[in-house]
N, C-alpha and C positions, 0 to 999 in steps of 0.2 A: 484182327480181333476187334470187336465192336467198342467204341469209345464209351466210356462210362462217365457220366456227369454225377458226381457225389455231393450231396449236401448234408448238412446237419442242422436239425431244427429242434425247437423246444427244450433248449439246454437250460440247466438249472445251476446259477452262479453260486459259489461259495467262496468266501474271502477268508484268508488267515493271515493275520497281521501280528506284529510283536511290539510289545511296549513294556519292556522289563523295568523301565525307570519308575514305574507307578506301583510296583508290587509291594514294596516295603511299606509306603504310606498307606496304601489301601488295606493291607492286612491289619495294620494298627487300627485303622478306622473300623473295620468290620468285626474285629475282636469282641467288642461289647455286644453287638448284635448277634453273634453266633453264641456268646455265653448265654444271652437271654433266651435264645431259641432252644439251646440244650436243656437249660432249666425248666422250660416250659414243656418240652417233651418228656423229660423225666418225671415231671410232676403228674403229667397226664397218665403216664404208665403206672405210677404208684396208686393212682385212684382206680385203675383197672386191675384187681387182683389176680383174675384169671389169666389175663395176658402177662402181668408182671411175673408170674410162675413159669411162663413158658419162655420168656425172653431173659437174655443175659444183659441187663441194662438196656442199652440203645442199639444192640446188634442189628444191623440191617436197616437202620434208619438214615434218612436225609434230613438234617436239621435246617429248617426253612426260616429265614429272618422275616421280620416285617419290612415294610417298603422303606428304601433308602431315598426316595425321590425328594422328600422334603428337607432332607438334611443338608444344609448349605455346605458341609465339608466335602460333599460328593459332587459339587458343581463342576469342578474340572473334569471329572469323569463323564458326567452328563453332557458336557460340551464336546468332549472327544468323541462319544458315542454318536451324538447327533451329526458331527461333521463326518465321521466315516460311514454312517448309514446313508446320509445324503448322497455321498460319492457312490456308495454301492447301489443304491436304488436307481440313480442316474446311469450307471454302467449297465444295469439290467434293461435300460431302454424306455424308462419311465419319466414323464415330465411332471416335476413337483414345484414348478416356480409359483403356482398359485395355491399350493397346499401348505398347511402348517404342520409341523411334526409334533406329535403327542406321545408322551411316555405313558403306555398303558401299565406296564409293570417295571420294577427295578428292585432286586433282591440279591442277597448273598445266601449261599448254602453250603453246608460242610457235611460230608458223609461220616457215619460212625468211625470212631478209632478202632472199634472191634471188628470192623469189616461188615460186608454184606450190603452196604448201601448201594442204591441203583436207582434208575429210572426206567420204567417200561415205555415202550414206543408210544409217542403222542405228538400232537400239534397244538399250538395255541391259537385258538379259533380268532377270526377277525383281526388278524395282525399282518402288517406289511413287511416288516423286518424283526428277526430275532437275533439275539447274539449271547455269546459268552465271553467272560474275561477271566482267565485262570490265575488264581492267588497261590494255590498250593497243588502241585501235580508233578508227576514223574513217570517213568517207564513202568513203574510198580503199581500205579495207581489206576483208577477208572479212567475211561475215555468216551468221548462222544461217538455215537453212530448216526448215519443219515440213511434214510431208505428212499428208493425210487418214488417219486411223486405222481407217477403217472399211472392211474387205475387200470387203464386198457392194457398197458405193457405188463403190469404185475399179474394180471389174471389170465394172460395168454403166454406165460413164459415157456420157452423150450429149454432143453439141456444147454448148458454153457460149452461153447467151443474151446474158449480159453479162459477157465474160471478164475485164474490167478492174474488177469490182465484187466485193467480198467478200460472199458469200452462202453458203447451204448446198450450192451446187454446187462451190465453190471447193476445189481439191486441193492447192495449195501456197500457203503464206504465207511471208513472210521479215520479218525486223526489221532496221532500220538500228540501229546500236549506237555507243555512245561509253564512254569510260572511267567506271566507276561504275554502269553499267547491270547490273542482275540480272534474269535471266529464269528463272522457275520454271515447271516443266510436268510432266504425268503422265509416269511412267517409260516407258509403252507407246507414247508419241508418237515416231514415226520422225523423224529429223532429220538434217541434213548441214551442212557449212560449204562455201560458195562458194570457188573457187579465188582465192587471194590473189595480187595482182600484185606484192607486194613493194616498194610505194611507200612505205608507212609501216608501223611496227611493229604486230603483231597478237599479243596475249597474253590469255589468260583462264583463269580457274579453273573447274573442272567437278566436279560431285558427283552421286553417286547415294545414295539412301536407301531404307531398308525400315522398315515398322512390324511389329514382332515381338511375340509373347506375352511379357508379363512374367513374369519368374521368381517 
């Protein structure tokens, strides 16, 4: 039998870590941000009479906070994210010793208690690292999905030989998540959140980072 030299190239690294010790404090810090976001969204719905008639309060919505970046109470979280993101991008094979880390975005969001909250497939443009930290989640809530980032592979897909097995042909993966889970991934990786059924609360912090030239 002919010897086969097998290689695997162009892999996409995704990290899943656990930090349950911060969940209680971060939920408390995020409560006023979510309360303000919900009020803003509901007030906006009330102003749109046609939409207000069709929707049952905030069904299907994701309540998105203002930026958490300048709030000093979140400094410990920013430090943790920076540390783990640096480790992650280094593990991906990139040299950042002459780069400065820049937080493009940092916010918390919560899906509607009535259900229907979700995010369609998207990427965050011009970012090097993205991530989630889950504050409220369970097996009954929404969860993140990630898509094959290789355009050439996507447009030439053949039928799957083993559709239930993770391999180089896999085009979608998902993670079950619980409070305290952190997921870090490349900014180019397309992702979405499944439709939430509103059975249990679903809340998470999201961020995007860039590595820029030092001044």
